[in-house]
C-alpha positions in Angstrom: 25.6 5.3 -8.1 23.0 6.2 -5.4 20.8 9.2 -5.9 22.0 12.1 -3.7 18.9 13.0 -1.7 19.3 16.3 0.2 18.0 16.7 3.8 15.3 19.1 2.5 14.2 16.5 -0.1 14.2 13.8 2.5 12.0 15.8 4.9 9.6 16.6 2.1 9.3 12.9 1.2 8.6 11.9 4.8 6.1 14.6 5.4 4.3 13.6 2.1 4.1 10.0 3.3 2.5 11.0 6.6 0.1 13.3 4.8 -1.1 10.2 2.9 -1.8 8.5 6.2 1.2 6.2 6.2 2.1 4.6 9.5 5.1 2.4 10.3 8.5 2.1 11.9 11.7 3.8 10.7 12.6 0.9 8.5 9.2 1.1 6.8 9.7 4.8 6.1 13.2 4.1 4.7 11.7 1.6 2.3 9.0 4.0 1.3 11.4 6.9 0.7 13.5 4.6 -1.4 10.4 3.5 -3.3 9.3 7.1 -4.0 12.7 8.2 -5.2 13.2 5.1 -7.3 9.7 5.6 -8.9 10.4 9.3 -9.7 14.1 9.3 -10.6 14.7 5.6 -11.5 17.5 5.5 -8.9 17.7 4.6 -5.2 18.6 7.4 -2.8 21.7 7.3 -0.6 19.5 7.8 2.5 20.5 6.0 5.7 18.2 4.6 8.4 19.8 7.0 11.0 18.6 10.0 9.0 15.1 8.7 8.8 15.0 8.0 12.6 16.5 11.4 13.4 13.7 13.2 11.4 11.0 11.0 12.9 12.2 12.0 16.3 12.1 15.6 15.3 8.5 15.4 14.0 7.5 13.6 17.2 9.0 16.3 19.4 7.2 18.9 17.2 3.9 17.2 17.9 3.3 16.4 14.2 3.4 12.6 14.7 3.1 10.2 17.6 4.0 6.6 18.5 1.4 3.9 18.4 0.3 3.1 22.0 0.2 -0.6 21.0 3.7 -0.5 19.3 6.0 2.3 20.3 8.3 1.5 17.3 5.5 2.6 14.9 4.8 6.3 14.0 1.6 7.8 12.9 0.0 11.2 12.4 -0.8 13.1 15.6 -4.5 14.0 16.1 -3.9 17.7 15.5 -0.9 17.4 13.0 -0.6 20.2 10.4 0.4 17.4 8.0 -3.1 16.1 7.9 -4.8 16.6 4.6 -8.5 16.4 3.5 -9.5 13.0 2.4 -12.3 12.6 -0.2 -14.4 9.6 -1.3 -11.8 8.4 -3.8 -8.0 8.1 -3.9 -5.7 7.0 -6.7 -1.9 6.4 -6.3 0.9 4.4 -7.8 3.5 2.4 -5.9 6.3 -0.1 -6.8 5.4 -3.7 -6.2 8.8 -5.1 -5.3 8.6 -6.8 -1.9 11.7 -4.9 -0.5 9.7 -1.7 -0.7 7.1 -3.2 1.7 4.1 -2.5 -0.5 1.7 -4.5 1.7 2.1 -2.3 4.7 2.1 0.8 2.5 -1.3 0.0 1.0 -2.7 -1.3 4.3 -1.9 2.0 6.1 -3.2 4.2 3.3 -6.4 2.2 3.1 -7.0 2.2 6.8 -6.4 6.0 7.0 -8.8 6.5 4.0 -11.5 4.4 5.6 -11.0 6.0 9.0 -11.3 9.5 7.6 -14.5 8.4 5.8 -15.8 7.3 9.2 -15.9 3.6 8.5 -16.1 1.4 11.6 -13.0 -0.5 12.9 -14.4 -4.0 12.1 -15.1 -3.1 8.5 -11.8 -1.4 8.1 -10.0 -4.5 9.4 -11.9 -6.8 6.9 -11.1 -4.5 4.0 -7.5 -4.1 5.0 -7.0 -7.9 5.3 -8.5 -8.5 1.9 -6.7 -5.7 0.2 -3.3 -6.8 1.6 -3.9 -10.2 0.0 -4.4 -8.4 -3.3 -1.2 -6.4 -2.9 0.7 -9.5 -1.9 -0.4 -11.2 -5.1 0.6 -8.2 -7.2 4.0 -8.2 -5.4 4.7 -11.9 -5.9 3.4 -12.3 -9.4 4.0 -8.8 -10.7 7.2 -7.4 -12.3 8.0 -5.3 -9.3 7.2 -2.1 -11.1 4.2 0.2 -11.1 1.0 -0.9 -9.3 -1.9 1.5 -9.7 -4.4 1.4 -6.8 -7.8 3.1 -6.6 -10.0 3.3 -3.5 -13.5 4.6 -3.8 -16.7 4.9 -1.8 -19.8 5.7 -3.9 -23.0 7.4 -2.9 -24.6 4.0 -2.2 -21.9 3.4 0.4 -20.2 0.7 -1.6 -16.4 0.5 -1.3 -14.5 -0.5 -4.5 -10.9 -1.4 -5.0 -9.1 -1.5 -8.3 -5.5 -2.6 -8.8 -3.7 -2.7 -12.1 -0.2 -4.1 -12.5 2.0 -6.0 -15.0 2.5 -9.7 -14.3 5.7 -11.6 -14.9 5.9 -14.8 -16.8 5.0 -17.9 -14.8 3.9 -21.5 -15.5 0.3 -21.8 -14.3 0.2 -25.6 -14.0 3.4 -25.7 -12.0 2.1 -23.0 -9.6 -1.2 -24.9 -9.2 0.7 -28.0 -8.2 2.8 -26.1 -5.7 -0.4 -24.8 -4.1 0.0 -21.2 -5.1 -3.2 -21.2 -7.1 -6.8 -22.4 -6.4 -7.1 -25.7 -8.2 -10.8 -25.1 -8.9 -10.6 -21.6 -10.3 -6.9 -21.3 -11.2 -6.7 -18.0 -9.3 -3.8 -16.8 -7.2 -3.4 -17.6 -3.6 -5.3 -15.2 -1.5 -8.4 -15.1 -3.8 -10.3 -17.2 -1.3 -9.7 -14.6 1.4 -10.7 -11.8 -0.9 -13.9 -13.7 -2.0 -14.9 -14.1 1.6 -14.3 -10.5 2.7 -15.4 -8.7 -0.5 -18.9 -9.0 -1.9 -17.6 -9.2 -5.5 -14.1 -10.0 -6.8 -13.1 -9.9 -10.5 -9.6 -10.6 -11.8 -8.8 -10.2 -15.4 -5.4 -11.2 -16.9 -4.9 -9.5 -20.3 -2.4 -11.8 -21.9 -1.3 -9.6 -24.8 -0.4 -6.8 -22.4 0.7 -9.1 -19.5 -1.6 -7.0 -17.3 -3.6 -8.0 -14.2 -6.7 -5.9 -13.4 -8.4 -6.6 -10.1 -11.8 -5.1 -9.2 -13.5 -5.8 -5.9 -16.4 -4.3 -4.0 -17.9 -4.4 -0.5 -21.2 -2.8 0.8 -20.3 -0.7 3.8 
């Protein structure tokens, strides 16, 4: 039975998403509200797309959010929104890795906002977002669809670091190599070549007894 999410709770979830720098269309926000409720209460909410769209329209009229000039279907924080929160030099959060929750766009938007608020230039933001989305896609495809812990950090030496921890599902490595999902030279997941090109360092550990993947990557800003 769907989780009954009240209008007040729905509004709170959507505001929280925008406060974290999320940007997307109404379907994205529906996916992310579903993800947050599923993560917290282990049940999907009964929220409909129309309710999401209605509240996005309300926030836009109130001047809290605006549409993207390049894509009017996408909503993002307005420049002087009261939903804006202070961003530090590190951020840690947990999301669900199942593909139907759109985790790639979720992390890309949060990372871009984190970097932008830390005054990182657009070209660097783009590189880091592309590489990080590859990491999230691997976690989504090879993970169990449950919790993915993500950590962004910029240290005093202006080095950006990404950490991602998730549980991996069972798979046959040799079969996946033959199907082209893995690098035949390093037996690493597809996307590692992109990450190795855009990050300065990439380290992926698979802890077999815990079925856990731990990715660490860095890039000098």
